[in-house]
C-alpha positions as CSV (number, residue, x, y, z in Angstrom):
1,M,5.5,12.0,8.6
2,P,9.0,13.2,7.7
3,L,11.3,10.5,6.3
4,S,14.6,11.0,8.1
5,S,16.0,7.5,8.5
6,L,15.8,4.4,6.2
7,L,16.7,0.8,6.9
8,V,17.4,-1.4,3.9
9,H,17.8,-5.2,4.3
10,L,20.8,-6.6,2.4
11,D,22.0,-10.1,1.6
12,S,24.2,-11.7,-1.0
13,G,21.3,-12.4,-3.4
14,E,21.0,-10.8,-6.9
15,R,18.1,-8.6,-5.8
16,S,20.0,-7.0,-3.0
17,K,21.6,-4.4,-5.2
18,V,18.2,-3.4,-6.6
19,R,16.9,-2.8,-3.0
20,L,20.0,-0.8,-2.2
21,K,19.7,1.4,-5.2
22,V,16.0,2.1,-4.4
23,A,16.8,2.9,-0.8
24,A,19.8,5.1,-1.7
25,D,17.7,7.1,-4.2
26,L,15.0,7.6,-1.6
27,A,17.5,8.7,1.0
28,R,19.0,11.2,-1.4
29,A,15.5,12.5,-2.4
30,K,14.4,12.9,1.2
31,G,17.6,13.9,2.8
32,A,17.4,10.9,5.0
33,K,20.1,8.8,6.8
34,L,20.5,5.3,5.2
35,T,21.4,2.2,7.1
36,G,22.1,-1.1,5.5
37,L,21.4,-4.2,7.5
38,F,23.2,-7.3,6.2
39,A,21.4,-10.3,7.5
40,Q,21.1,-13.8,6.0
41,I,21.1,-17.4,7.1
42,G,24.5,-18.9,7.5
43,A,26.3,-15.9,6.0
44,R,30.0,-16.1,5.5
45,A,32.4,-13.3,6.2
46,E,33.3,-12.9,2.5
47,A,29.6,-12.2,1.7
48,A,29.3,-9.6,4.4
49,Q,32.4,-7.8,3.2
50,A,31.1,-7.8,-0.4
51,S,27.8,-6.4,0.9
52,R,29.6,-3.6,2.8
53,A,31.6,-2.6,-0.3
54,D,28.5,-2.4,-2.4
55,F,26.7,-0.4,0.3
56,L,29.5,2.1,0.6
57,A,29.6,2.6,-3.1
58,A,25.9,3.1,-3.5
59,A,25.6,5.4,-0.4
60,A,28.4,7.7,-1.4
61,K,27.9,11.2,-0.1
62,L,25.0,10.1,2.1
63,D,24.8,10.0,5.8
64,A,25.1,6.2,5.9
65,E,25.9,3.3,8.1
66,W,26.3,-0.4,7.4
67,I,25.5,-3.0,10.1
68,D,26.3,-6.7,10.0
69,L,23.7,-8.6,11.9
70,G,26.0,-11.6,12.3
71,R,25.8,-15.2,11.2
72,G,22.5,-16.3,12.5
73,E,19.7,-18.8,12.0
74,E,16.1,-17.9,11.2
75,K,14.8,-17.2,14.7
76,G,17.8,-15.1,15.7
77,I,17.7,-13.1,12.4
78,L,14.0,-12.4,12.8
79,R,14.3,-11.3,16.4
80,R,17.3,-9.0,15.9
81,A,16.1,-7.6,12.6
82,T,12.8,-6.7,14.3
83,E,14.5,-5.1,17.2
84,I,16.7,-3.0,15.0
85,A,13.9,-2.0,12.6
86,R,12.0,-0.3,15.3
87,H,14.5,2.5,15.3
88,F,13.9,3.7,11.7
89,D,11.2,5.6,9.9
90,M,10.8,3.1,7.1
91,I,12.2,-0.3,6.1
92,V,13.0,-1.4,2.6
93,L,12.8,-5.2,1.9
94,G,12.6,-7.5,-1.0
95,R,10.0,-10.2,-1.6
96,R,11.5,-13.6,-0.8
97,G,11.3,-15.9,-3.8
98,V,10.7,-19.6,-3.3
99,E,14.2,-20.3,-4.5
100,N,15.9,-17.8,-2.1
101,G,16.9,-19.5,1.0
102,L,19.2,-16.7,2.2
103,V,16.6,-15.1,4.5
104,P,13.7,-16.4,6.7
105,A,10.6,-17.1,4.6
106,D,8.5,-14.8,6.7
107,L,10.9,-11.9,7.2
108,A,8.7,-9.3,5.5
109,E,5.6,-10.5,7.3
110,Q,7.2,-10.5,10.7
111,L,8.7,-7.0,10.3
112,I,5.3,-5.7,9.1
113,L,3.6,-7.2,12.1
114,H,6.1,-6.5,14.8
115,S,8.4,-3.6,14.0
116,G,5.8,-1.0,14.3
117,R,7.2,0.7,11.2
118,P,6.0,0.9,7.6
119,V,7.7,-1.6,5.3
120,L,8.3,-1.0,1.6
121,V,8.5,-4.4,-0.1
122,L,9.9,-4.6,-3.6
123,P,9.0,-7.3,-6.2
124,D,11.5,-10.0,-7.0
125,A,11.8,-8.8,-10.7
126,G,12.2,-5.5,-12.4
127,E,13.9,-2.2,-11.9
128,F,12.2,0.8,-10.1
129,R,13.3,4.2,-11.4
130,T,10.5,6.0,-9.6
131,I,8.5,5.4,-6.5
132,G,5.7,7.7,-5.4
133,K,5.1,9.6,-8.7
134,R,2.2,7.4,-9.7
135,P,0.8,6.1,-6.4
136,I,-2.4,4.1,-5.6
137,F,-3.8,4.0,-2.1
138,A,-6.0,1.0,-1.2
139,W,-8.6,2.6,1.2
140,A,-11.0,1.3,3.7
141,D,-12.3,3.1,6.9
142,S,-9.9,1.2,9.1
143,A,-7.0,2.0,11.5
144,S,-4.4,0.2,9.4
145,C,-5.4,1.9,6.2
146,S,-5.3,5.3,8.0
147,R,-1.8,4.6,9.2
148,A,-0.8,3.4,5.8
149,L,-2.1,6.6,4.2
150,T,0.0,8.7,6.7
151,H,3.1,6.6,6.0
152,G,2.6,6.7,2.3
153,V,2.5,10.5,2.1
154,A,6.2,10.4,3.0
155,L,7.0,8.6,-0.2
156,V,4.7,10.5,-2.5
157,A,6.1,13.4,-4.5
158,P,4.1,16.7,-4.2
159,R,1.7,17.6,-6.9
160,V,1.5,14.1,-8.5
161,E,-1.6,12.3,-9.5
162,A,-2.6,9.8,-6.9
163,L,-5.5,7.3,-7.0
164,I,-7.5,6.2,-3.9
165,V,-9.5,3.1,-4.4
166,G,-12.2,1.7,-2.2
167,F,-13.6,-1.7,-2.9
168,S,-17.3,-2.6,-2.2
169,G,-18.5,-6.1,-1.8
170,G,-22.2,-5.4,-1.9
171,D,-24.9,-3.0,-3.0
172,D,-26.2,-1.7,0.4
173,A,-26.9,2.0,-0.3
174,Q,-26.1,3.1,3.2
175,V,-22.7,1.3,3.3
176,L,-21.8,2.7,-0.2
177,A,-22.7,6.2,0.9
178,A,-20.5,5.9,4.0
179,Q,-17.6,4.6,1.9
180,N,-18.0,7.4,-0.6
181,E,-17.9,10.0,2.2
182,S,-14.8,8.4,3.6
183,L,-13.1,8.4,0.2
184,N,-13.9,12.1,-0.2
185,F,-12.4,12.9,3.2
186,T,-9.3,11.0,2.1
187,V,-9.0,13.1,-1.1
188,A,-9.2,16.3,1.1
189,H,-6.6,14.9,3.5
190,L,-4.1,14.3,0.7
191,A,-4.9,17.7,-0.8
192,A,-3.8,19.3,2.5
193,H,-0.4,17.6,1.8
194,K,-0.4,19.1,-1.7
195,I,-1.1,15.7,-3.3
196,C,-3.7,15.8,-6.1
197,A,-5.9,12.7,-5.7
198,H,-9.1,11.3,-7.1
199,A,-11.1,8.5,-5.6
200,E,-12.8,5.5,-7.1
201,Q,-15.4,3.2,-5.5
202,L,-15.1,-0.1,-7.3
203,P,-17.5,-3.1,-6.9
204,L,-15.8,-6.4,-6.5
205,G,-18.6,-8.3,-8.2
206,G,-17.3,-11.6,-6.8
207,A,-13.7,-10.9,-7.8
208,D,-10.9,-11.5,-5.3
209,L,-9.9,-8.4,-3.5
210,M,-6.2,-8.8,-4.1
211,D,-6.6,-9.5,-7.8
212,A,-8.8,-6.4,-8.1
213,L,-6.2,-4.3,-6.4
214,L,-3.3,-5.6,-8.5
215,N,-5.3,-5.2,-11.7
216,R,-6.2,-1.6,-10.9
217,A,-2.6,-0.8,-10.0
218,A,-1.5,-2.1,-13.4
219,D,-4.2,-0.1,-15.2
220,H,-3.1,3.0,-13.3
221,G,0.5,2.4,-14.2
222,A,1.3,2.6,-10.5
223,D,4.8,2.8,-9.2
224,L,3.7,2.5,-5.6
225,V,0.8,0.7,-3.9
226,V,0.0,1.7,-0.3
227,V,-2.0,-0.7,1.9
228,G,-2.9,-1.3,5.4
229,A,-2.0,-4.8,6.7
230,F,-3.3,-7.4,9.0
231,G,-6.4,-5.6,10.4
232,G,-10.0,-5.3,9.4
233,G,-12.7,-7.5,8.0
234,D,-12.7,-9.9,5.0
235,D,-13.7,-7.2,2.5
236,L,-11.0,-4.7,3.5
237,P,-7.6,-4.2,1.9
238,S,-6.1,-4.5,5.4
239,N,-7.4,-8.1,5.8
240,G,-4.5,-10.4,6.9
241,G,-5.2,-13.0,4.3
242,V,-5.2,-10.4,1.5
243,A,-1.9,-8.9,2.8
244,R,-0.2,-12.4,2.9
245,R,-1.3,-13.2,-0.7
246,L,-0.2,-9.7,-1.8
247,L,3.2,-10.3,-0.3
248,Q,3.4,-13.5,-2.4
249,R,2.3,-12.0,-5.7
250,L,3.1,-8.3,-5.6
251,T,4.3,-6.8,-8.9
252,T,4.6,-3.2,-7.8
253,P,6.6,-1.7,-4.9
254,T,4.2,-1.9,-2.0
255,L,4.2,-0.1,1.3
256,F,2.6,-2.1,4.1
257,S,1.6,-0.5,7.3
258,H,0.2,-2.3,10.4
C-alpha cells in the first residue's frame, strides 16, 4: 500500500511536537501529504494558533494542511476525528497518559476500531529517530494480522531486517505445523516487497501474550511493532484484550490495524 497521505493528531500537550516530528519525517520520506488535526477538549483559540504555528514550521516544504476540529467535548471530538481520519492512508496518534485530560481517553481505540485505517500510536516517552528500520510483526493466521502486515509494509524501509513472531499456547503438533507454514508464507510475502525477514515460533509457556510481545520487541531492538487489533481468539496478537493492554503499556511505536 503506498503511503500518500498522513493525518497526525495535535493538541497543546508536550508530546504533540514529538508526534508532529515523526509524522513530518514520515511524510518527507514517503513523499506524502501531511495533515495536522488539532483536536482537544475545551481548547482555547490561543492553543489552536500555537499548534498551527508549530505545524507550519515542522511541515516546511511539505504538501501540508492544518485543520482545527473546533472546541468540542469528548463525543463530538471522537465522532468528527473518526469521520476525518477515514480519508487518509494512515493516522499518527500519541498514547494518552492518565494525567493528560486534553483528549478523550479512548481516542486511539476508537480510531483503530472505526476509522478503517491503520493507526500508528507513539509511546508517551522517548524520541523516535527511526521507524521501520528494525520492525517486528506479530503474526497469527487472522484477517486483522493480514491487514496489519499489508499496512506495515508501507512503513518498513526496503532491505531491512524484519522479524515475524508467532506465539503458540500449546504443543499440538498439527497446530504448530500449520503456524510454521503460515510464518514461512509471511516471510515469502515480505521478500516479494524486498524486505528481508526471518520468522520465530515462540511458545508462551503460560506467559501473558502482551508481555511476551513487548519483551521480544525489546530484545530485537525494534523501532516499530506491527499488530492486528480487535479480532481473533484469546491466543492471537489480534485479540481485543491484548490490543487494549498494549495501548496502555506500549514502549515502542506500534502500528495497529483492524
